[in-house]
Steps between C-alpha positions, in 0.01 A plus 500: 500500500744355249343278233689178433460341160526130583383410150847566361627189679502177302333186640823369660570839662141525627531158655804578716452873561273470809730239653790743485326734749714369787801676347367834623556387858853405401565859389478439124298704250432459130651748256627469140296445188216291638445739790489792252252311280278437798487880540467601135355200309716593204687173420557143606791400719614145570707523820459604865783718637515543877711746697578559865706755697591225748787263445348153490608141541467338158464144637239610751292668226536194275376283786194723550426497125522118494247481784255703301576336163632152594468342155512806276829673574828470309817673620677684217785678675595670823763731647524723805169691535391375159275209395351388173238226492232377267156437657244324285661626177539856629848649562531672837798711607584628847749779563636705786449861387651772717301796362191610702138501402382863476129422505301236692460154360175401328307208642368230258347153527858379483831667581525876554586719199739788485327830423481634150744789576751253654483271200534801269819604674638147467414508128695826450806344659461190280548722194860573601591131464431270207162648420239279336216610273249411771657754732419781254153357445449506877621861517259595222201367703638637824502858367125465439465480879802689639694801366872472450540761774313276746705200395827686531397632842441146632819374342705771669361395840545127428847523353702790648770489223223532235621694197215654298731577207594139448135388526379769257761387249407132547130586454568628145766250385320222314784373281631211714187347650466129561206357308238280670477200263127466563531435876243768588169608352386862495133501600431840347403426141565860398860493622761636259871478574569808290235701683631375836849633417353831388301535823798420724712755308224765538477435876876543540487831312205611716694411816805691386291806419341481842842492662613805299197701610582428864 
């Protein structure tokens, strides 16, 4: 059974999290930084990011959210299959996401979570865009639970055009990373950014050696 670390949520997140359970029946699941932190308990995360493989009516979803949070919801922006709202100080985003879930969703006392391997695959893909320091921090803690080989295997299933070479290069390129400006807190008091980079580099080398031996 998957352990969920609800204690990483702040008081505002804890207040609305159970009320967001209805989103599971609407086809949404939680992924992104907060979902990963609920799995790993490695850092704080301020937002809720929801995804669905189903195209959805933005106005219909907004109406449902207003029923659940009649006095606490603020619309930020919307577009086709995309909605951003603030609920009781917490930013919530909703996206249509065409890529499949490779593993079953995890049930919680609120909305369902994407599995750890699915989130890991999403994190790898995030590195090919405008990578943030938190993405590498997340990878560092992910490789304590999953090998790079396992992560790449899931990513190949989830994203058929997946290019391991590009990801391996991104994993060891730390020169152009967006800083966090204090938005997140690492909960591991022994964390070292330099050691995290070294560990990621070591794991990439280990993966490459494993591929050569095959």
